[in-house]
N, C-alpha and C positions, 0 to 999 in steps of 0.2 A: 433420396434416391440412392440405391445401392451402388457400390463401387463398379460392379459390372455394367449397370445401366449408364453410369457416369462415363466410363471409358468408351462405351460403344453406343452412346445415345443416338447416333445417326441411324442405327439399325432398328430403333424402336420408334414407331410412329407417335406423334404427339397425341395426347389424349384430351378430348374435350369433356364437356359436361352437358347435362340436360338443363335448359333454362325453364323458367316458369311458362314461357310461351310454348316451349316444346311439350311440356307436360299437359298443357291445355289442348294442344293439337292432338296428342296421343289419346287423351281421354275422349275427345270428340270422335276420333277415328274408332276408338274401341266401342263407342255407342253404336256405330254403324255395323260393327262386327256382331254385336248382340242383337241388333235388329234383324240382320240376315239369319242368325240362328233361330230367332223366334218364328220365322216363316215355316221352317221345318222341311221344305222341299229340298230334294237332292241338290239342285242347282244353287239354291240359297246357302246350303250348308257348305258346298264347295267354295262359294264366293266368300263365306265367312272365314274359311281357312286362308284363302288368298289375302283377304284384307288384314287378317291377324298377322300374317307373315310380313306384309307391307308395314304394318304398325311397328312391329319389332325392329324391322330394318330401319325405319325412321329414327327410332331411339338409338340404335347402334351407330347410325351415321353421326348423331350428335356426339357420341363418345369417340368415334374414330373417323373424323371427317376426311382424312387423307387416304382412305382405303377405297378400292375400286369395286370389289364384289362383296356380296352378302357373306359368302364363305370366308373371306378374309376377315370380315368384321366378327363373324362367329368365333373364329380361332382366337382372335384377340380378346374376345369377351369372356373367355374361360375364367379369367381372374375375378370377374364380377360375381361369380357364383359362390364365392367364399367356401370353396372346398366341397360344395354340394354337387358332386359329379352327376348324380341322377338327374337333377334339374337341368344341368348343362346338356347331358345326353338327350334328355327329353326335348329340349329346344332343337337340337340337331335333327332328331327324329321328325319333329313337327315340320321343320323346314324341308326335309326330304319328301314328306307327304305332299307338301305344297308343290314341290317340283314335279311329282308324279301327276298331280291334278293338271298342272300347267302344260306338261310335255307329253303325257301318255294318253292318247285318245281312248284307249280301252280301260283305263284305270277306273275302278269302282270303289267309292268310299262309303261304307255303311254309315248311317246317321249316328250311331253310338260312337263310332270311331272319329267322326268329324267333330263331335262335341268334346271328345277326349283330346284331340289335337288342338282345338281352340283353347282348352284349359291349359295345355302345356305352354302355349304362347302367353296366356294371361300370367301364368306363374313366372315366366321369364321377365315379363314387364315389371312384376313385383320386385324381383331380384335387382332389376336395373333402376328401381326407384321411380318408375314412370307412372305407376298407378297405385 
């Protein structure tokens, strides 16, 4: 632990880890994401994006159990991406797309973009060591 973190450790949330049970849960959930993708209909593709976001959130909760929001967990997760800011930015982008699906009734997500967004979530899970 660096001297800065040592002196100010109360400002840094405790970090957890993924257990074998967590990884199994994530892999099972990811199977449901892929199943939704395989159907190919717009509603299924949107559901795949939402499930993928939930799956990443589950993984991030294991690492940052004392955080309240997905946004807070995403901010803390930046360090997990080992300097690959593109992968980290892609995760934020994917999460924002999920929010549009969930909150904007007029949002249209083309099928090619849905698949790209799901791939961004998959890549994030790889960085987190979850799949």
